[in-house]
C-alpha positions in Angstrom: 32.5 -8.4 148.8 29.9 -5.8 148.3 31.0 -2.6 146.5 29.3 0.5 147.6 30.1 4.0 146.4 32.1 4.8 149.5 34.0 1.5 149.1 34.8 2.3 145.5 36.0 5.8 146.4 38.2 4.4 149.1 39.7 1.9 146.7 40.3 4.6 144.1 42.0 6.8 146.8 44.2 3.9 147.8 45.1 3.1 144.2 45.2 6.7 143.0 48.6 6.5 141.4 47.7 3.4 139.4 44.4 5.0 138.2 46.2 8.2 137.2 48.9 6.2 135.4 46.5 4.2 133.4 44.4 7.3 132.6 47.3 9.3 131.4 48.8 6.5 129.5 45.5 5.8 127.6 45.1 9.5 126.7 48.7 9.8 125.5 48.5 6.6 123.4 45.2 7.6 121.7 46.4 11.2 121.1 49.7 10.0 119.6 48.0 7.5 117.4 45.5 10.1 116.3 48.3 12.5 115.3 50.3 9.9 113.4 47.4 8.0 111.9 47.1 8.7 108.1 44.4 11.2 107.2 41.3 10.1 105.4 39.1 12.4 103.4 35.4 11.9 102.4 33.8 13.3 99.3 30.1 13.0 98.5 28.3 13.3 95.2 24.5 12.9 94.8 22.3 11.6 92.0 18.6 12.0 91.7 16.1 9.6 90.3 13.6 11.4 88.0 10.2 10.3 89.2 8.5 11.2 85.9 8.1 8.4 83.5 10.2 8.3 80.4 7.9 9.5 77.5 9.4 6.9 75.3 9.5 4.0 77.8 6.1 4.4 79.4 2.9 6.2 79.0 1.2 5.5 82.3 2.6 8.5 84.3 5.2 8.6 87.1 6.3 6.0 89.5 4.2 5.0 92.4 5.7 5.3 95.9 6.4 1.6 96.1 7.8 1.4 92.6 10.0 4.5 93.3 11.4 2.9 96.5 12.2 -0.3 94.6 13.8 1.6 91.8 15.9 3.7 94.1 17.2 0.5 95.8 18.0 -1.0 92.5 19.9 2.1 91.4 21.9 2.0 94.7 22.8 -1.6 93.9 23.9 -0.6 90.4 26.1 2.1 91.9 27.8 -0.4 94.2 28.2 -2.9 91.4 31.6 -4.2 90.1 30.7 -3.0 86.5 30.4 0.6 87.6 33.5 0.4 89.9 35.6 -0.9 87.0 34.5 2.0 84.8 35.5 4.4 87.7 38.9 2.7 88.0 39.7 3.2 84.3 38.1 6.7 84.2 40.3 8.1 87.0 43.4 6.1 86.1 43.5 4.4 89.4 44.9 1.2 87.9 48.0 3.3 86.8 48.7 4.6 90.3 52.0 3.3 91.6 50.8 2.9 95.1 47.8 1.0 94.1 49.8 -1.3 91.8 52.2 -2.0 94.6 49.3 -2.9 96.9 47.8 -5.1 94.2 51.1 -6.9 93.7 51.5 -7.4 97.4 48.0 -8.7 97.8 47.7 -11.0 94.7 51.4 -11.5 93.6 50.4 -10.0 90.3 47.7 -12.6 89.5 44.4 -11.5 88.0 43.2 -8.2 86.7 44.1 -5.1 88.6 40.9 -3.3 87.6 38.8 -6.1 89.1 40.9 -6.0 92.3 40.6 -2.3 92.6 36.9 -2.4 91.9 36.4 -4.9 94.8 38.7 -2.8 97.0 36.6 0.3 96.4 33.3 -1.4 96.9 34.3 -3.2 100.1 36.4 -0.5 101.9 36.0 2.9 100.3 32.5 3.3 98.9 29.3 4.1 100.8 25.9 4.4 98.9 22.9 5.6 100.9 19.4 6.5 99.7 18.2 9.8 101.2 15.1 10.4 103.2 12.6 13.4 103.2 11.5 15.3 106.3 8.8 12.7 107.1 11.3 9.9 107.0 10.1 8.4 103.7 12.5 7.2 101.1 13.5 10.0 98.7 14.7 9.7 95.2 18.2 11.1 96.0 21.2 8.8 96.4 24.4 9.9 98.1 27.7 8.4 96.9 30.4 8.8 99.5 34.1 7.8 98.8 36.7 7.7 101.5 40.4 8.2 100.4 43.7 9.4 101.7 43.9 12.2 99.1 41.1 14.9 99.0 41.3 15.4 95.2 41.2 11.7 94.5 38.2 11.2 96.9 36.3 13.9 94.9 37.3 12.3 91.6 36.2 8.9 92.7 32.8 10.2 94.0 32.1 12.1 90.8 33.4 9.1 88.8 30.9 6.8 90.5 28.0 9.3 89.7 29.0 9.6 86.0 29.7 6.0 85.5 26.3 5.1 87.0 24.6 7.4 84.5 26.6 5.9 81.6 26.0 2.3 82.8 22.3 3.0 83.2 22.2 4.3 79.6 24.1 1.2 78.4 21.8 -1.2 80.3 18.7 0.4 78.9 20.2 0.4 75.5 21.1 -3.3 75.7 17.7 -4.2 77.1 15.9 -2.2 74.4 18.0 -3.9 71.7 17.2 -7.3 73.0 13.5 -6.5 73.3 13.6 -5.2 69.7 15.1 -8.4 68.4 12.6 -10.5 70.3 9.7 -8.3 69.1 11.0 -8.6 65.5 10.9 -12.4 65.8 7.4 -12.3 67.3 6.2 -10.0 64.5 7.4 -12.5 61.9 5.6 -15.3 63.7 2.4 -13.2 64.2 2.4 -12.0 60.6 2.7 -15.6 59.4 -0.2 -16.6 61.7 -2.3 -13.7 60.5 -1.8 -14.6 56.9 -2.7 -18.2 57.6 -5.9 -17.2 59.4 -6.8 -14.8 56.6 -6.3 -17.5 54.0 -8.4 -20.0 56.0 -11.2 -17.4 56.3 -11.1 -16.5 52.6 -11.1 -20.2 51.6 -14.1 -20.9 53.8 -16.1 -17.9 52.5 -15.3 -18.9 48.9 -16.4 -22.5 49.5 -19.6 -21.4 51.4 -20.4 -18.6 49.0 -20.3 -15.9 51.7 -19.4 -12.4 50.8 -18.7 -9.4 53.0 -22.2 -7.9 52.4 -24.0 -11.3 52.4 -27.7 -11.0 53.2 -28.6 -14.5 52.2 -29.4 -15.5 55.7 -32.0 -12.7 56.0 -33.7 -13.7 52.8 -33.8 -17.4 53.9 -35.2 -16.4 57.2 -38.0 -14.3 55.5 -38.8 -17.3 53.3 -39.0 -19.5 56.3 -41.5 -17.2 57.9 -43.6 -17.0 54.8 -43.7 -20.8 54.5 -44.6 -21.1 58.2 -47.5 -18.7 57.7 -48.7 -20.7 54.6 -48.5 -23.9 56.7 -50.6 -22.4 59.4 -53.2 -21.2 56.8 -53.4 -24.6 55.0 -53.7 -26.4 58.3 -56.7 -24.3 59.2 -58.2 -24.8 55.8 -57.7 -28.6 56.0 -59.3 -28.7 59.4 -62.4 -26.9 58.0 -62.6 -29.2 54.9 -62.2 -32.3 57.1 -65.0 -31.1 59.4 -67.3 -30.5 56.4 -66.5 -33.9 55.1 -67.4 -35.5 58.4 -70.6 -33.5 58.5 -71.5 -34.7 55.0 -71.6 -38.3 56.2 -74.5 -37.4 58.5 -76.8 -34.4 57.6 -75.8 -33.4 54.1 -78.6 -30.9 53.7 -77.2 -28.8 56.5 -73.8 -28.3 54.9 -73.0 -24.7 54.3 -71.9 -25.5 50.8 -75.2 -27.1 50.0 -77.2 -24.3 51.7 -75.2 -21.7 49.8 -75.3 -23.4 46.4 -77.4 -21.3 43.9 -78.1 -24.3 41.7 -79.6 -26.3 44.6 -81.4 -23.2 45.7 -83.0 -22.8 42.3 -83.9 -26.5 42.1 -85.4 -26.3 45.5 -87.5 -23.3 44.4 -88.6 -25.2 41.3 -89.4 -28.2 43.5 -91.5 -26.1 45.8 -93.4 -24.6 42.9 -94.0 -28.0 41.4 -95.2 -29.5 44.7 -97.6 -26.6 45.1 -98.9 -27.0 41.6 -99.2 -30.8 42.2 -101.3 -30.2 45.2 -103.5 -27.8 43.3 -104.0 -30.3 40.4 -104.7 -33.1 42.9 -107.4 -31.0 44.5 -109.0 -30.0 41.2 -108.4 -32.9 38.9 -107.3 -35.8 41.1 -104.2 -37.9 41.3 -105.0 -39.9 38.2 -105.1 -36.9 35.9 -102.3 -36.8 33.3 -101.3 -33.3 34.5 -100.9 -34.7 38.0 -98.7 -37.5 36.7 -96.6 -35.1 34.6 -96.1 -32.8 37.7 -95.2 -35.9 39.7 -92.6 -36.9 37.1 -91.2 -33.3 37.2 -90.9 -33.4 41.0 -89.0 -36.7 40.9 -86.6 -35.2 38.4 -86.0 -32.2 40.6 -85.3 -34.5 43.6 -82.8 -36.4 41.5 -81.1 -33.3 40.3 -80.9 -32.0 43.9 -79.4 -35.2 45.0 -76.9 -35.1 42.1 -75.9 -31.6 42.9 -75.6 -32.5 46.6 -73.5 -35.5 45.7 -71.2 -33.3 43.6 -70.7 -30.9 46.5 -70.0 -33.8 48.9 -67.5 -35.2 46.4 -65.9 -31.8 46.0 -65.6 -31.6 49.7 -63.7 -34.9 49.8 -61.4 -33.9 47.0 -60.8 -30.5 48.7 -59.8 -32.2 51.9 -57.4 -34.5 50.1 -55.9 -31.5 48.2 -55.6 -29.6 51.5 -53.9 -32.5 53.1 -51.5 -32.9 50.2 -50.7 -29.2 50.2 -50.2 -29.3 54.0 -47.7 -32.1 53.6 -45.9 -30.3 50.8 -45.7 -27.1 52.7 -44.5 -28.9 55.8 -41.7 -30.5 53.9 -40.8 -27.2 52.4 -40.7 -25.7 55.9 -38.4 -28.5 57.1 -36.1 -28.0 54.1 -36.1 -24.3 54.7 -35.2 -24.8 58.4 -32.3 -27.0 57.4 -31.2 -24.4 54.9 -31.4 -21.6 57.5 -29.5 -23.7 60.1 -26.8 -24.5 57.5 -26.4 -20.8 56.7 -26.3 -19.9 60.4 -23.6 -22.5 60.9 -21.6 -21.2 58.0 -21.9 -17.6 59.3 -21.0 -18.7 62.8 -17.9 -20.5 61.5 -17.1 -17.5 59.4 -17.5 -15.2 62.4 -15.1 -17.4 64.4 -12.5 -17.3 61.7 -13.0 -13.6 61.3 -12.6 -13.2 65.1 -9.3 -15.2 64.9 -8.1 -12.8 62.1 -9.1 -9.8 64.2 -7.3 -11.1 67.3 -4.2 -11.9 65.3 -4.3 -8.4 63.8 -4.5 -6.8 67.2 -1.6 -8.9 68.5 0.4 -7.9 65.5 -0.4 -4.2 66.0 0.5 -4.4 69.7 3.8 -6.0 69.1 4.6 -3.6 66.2 3.9 -0.7 68.6 6.2 -2.2 71.2 8.9 -2.8 68.6 8.7 0.9 67.5 8.9 1.9 71.2 11.9 -0.3 71.8 13.7 1.1 68.8 13.1 4.6 70.1 14.4 3.5 73.6 17.5 2.1 72.1 18.2 5.4 70.2 17.5 7.6 73.3 20.8 8.6 74.9 19.1 9.8 78.1 18.3 8.2 81.4 16.2 9.3 84.4 19.3 9.2 86.7 20.8 12.7 86.9 23.8 13.9 88.9 22.4 16.3 91.5 25.5 17.6 93.2 29.2 17.4 92.3 31.7 16.3 94.9 34.3 18.9 95.9 37.7 18.1 97.5 37.1 18.3 101.2 39.2 20.8 103.2 39.2 18.9 106.5 39.9 15.2 106.8 37.1 13.0 107.9 39.4 10.8 110.0 41.1 10.7 112.4 38.9 13.0 114.5 41.5 14.1 117.1 39.2 16.0 119.5 36.7 13.2 119.5 39.4 10.6 120.0 40.9 12.5 123.0 37.5 12.9 124.5 36.8 9.2 124.2 40.3 8.4 125.5 39.6 10.5 128.6 36.4 8.6 129.3 37.9 5.2 128.4 41.1 5.9 130.4 39.2 6.9 133.5 37.0 3.8 133.3 39.9 1.5 132.6 41.9 2.9 135.6 39.0 2.5 138.0 38.2 -1.0 136.7 41.8 -2.0 137.1 41.9 -0.8 140.7 38.7 -2.7 141.5 40.1 -5.9 139.9 43.3 -5.6 142.0 41.2 -5.0 145.1 39.0 -8.1 144.3 42.2 -10.2 143.9 43.8 -9.0 147.2 41.1 -7.6 149.4 42.1 -5.3 152.3 40.3 -4.0 155.4 40.3 -0.2 155.3 38.0 0.8 158.1 36.2 -0.4 161.3 32.9 -1.2 159.5 34.6 -3.6 157.2 36.4 -5.3 160.1 33.1 -5.6 162.1 31.4 -6.9 159.0 34.2 -9.4 158.3 34.4 -10.7 162.0 30.7 -10.5 162.8 31.2 -8.5 166.1 30.5 -4.9 166.9 33.2 -2.2 167.0 33.8 -0.8 170.5 36.4 1.9 169.9 38.8 3.3 167.3 42.4 4.4 167.9 43.4 7.2 165.5 46.6 6.9 163.6 49.3 9.1 165.1 52.3 10.3 163.1 55.5 8.5 164.3 58.3 10.2 166.1 61.5 10.5 164.2 63.4 8.1 166.5 60.6 5.5 166.6 59.4 5.8 163.0 60.5 2.3 162.2 58.1 0.8 164.8 55.2 3.1 164.3 51.9 1.3 164.3 49.1 2.0 161.8 45.5 2.8 162.7 43.9 -0.1 164.5 40.7 -1.0 166.0 39.9 -2.6 169.4 37.2 -5.2 169.5 
């Protein structure tokens, strides 16, 4: 069966009494329950998270937006924790309230701790913690703490108790964490100090064994000496090459040797030889070759030749000995250079090893200084009785109850009662459908309607047999 608007209206008119009865009954029931239902009051306290960094706990500035959102969420979880709730129960004396003790006994038969039961009861049923938002919809650093209770004064006490207990718990948590960090830092300092002392001793022992002092310039001296020996080696190699070249030249043309040409003795002998040869030629021309003077000059010339050969032989011999001396000096200087290189390399190795040990000492010292700084900071944190959670607003006892909302409930009961009455009438119609006009009859039978006979009010004497409105097909 299709339900049009006209069909629905006709059904409602036909079942008007039933619809009105359900509507009125619903409104009466909801109104009565709203009037007799126990009143509930809501009190709200607010805490604010200080976005500025603690001057003791941090030195990097305030919180970032992501860090602040995470911190606010964490603080909301702390507020709704059992530890805070138990402090609130004991602070307001809720565990001594006769009604709550009666409820606890009824729920647990007196088993367990009443403060734990009341804490769970507050968290599960009475507490609402919500982080606020700014005008742009971003997370703010304000947290609202709302407590719902049957007594207005107790609701305000509980809300303020949660705010104060949160601040106290935050201080205790920071204090406990700071003390634990301080103990850990003290242990680390002892270990780092022992490590630093061991590294300092290792460095001192190595410097003492290697003869290295703080202002050691031995490496520079040895490097300078190595450079000087290298220069001497280059000079003696050049000199040896020259002497070897002269020695090889002496094997061939001795007279062209620079040493021979530059010799004053040989030059004087050659001059005397030239004078004697000139005189010999003069005597040969005047007196002949058989003259005694000619023979005497000839003997003198032979003597000069022999002396020149002797002096040349001395020079050649000196060249050979000089070449040998240069070769020997070159070998000695080369050995000295190699020894000096080994000495410099050894000193460099010692200095490098000393530098490594010194770097280990410096690193250990930096670690010790950093941990000492954190230890001092943790000690300050453990002694600081402040937190960055501050109560922003104090909850006041509400004047009007938050529940039940009688006007809203009556309005809802009117809407629900009307809908319920109409739905009930429709369900009854679907269960026992009826034909209420000619169109429905034509649609049901599948034939057109030819005429309608209006319903006439019956006469008094024939009221019992009066016929209803009918249709003729």
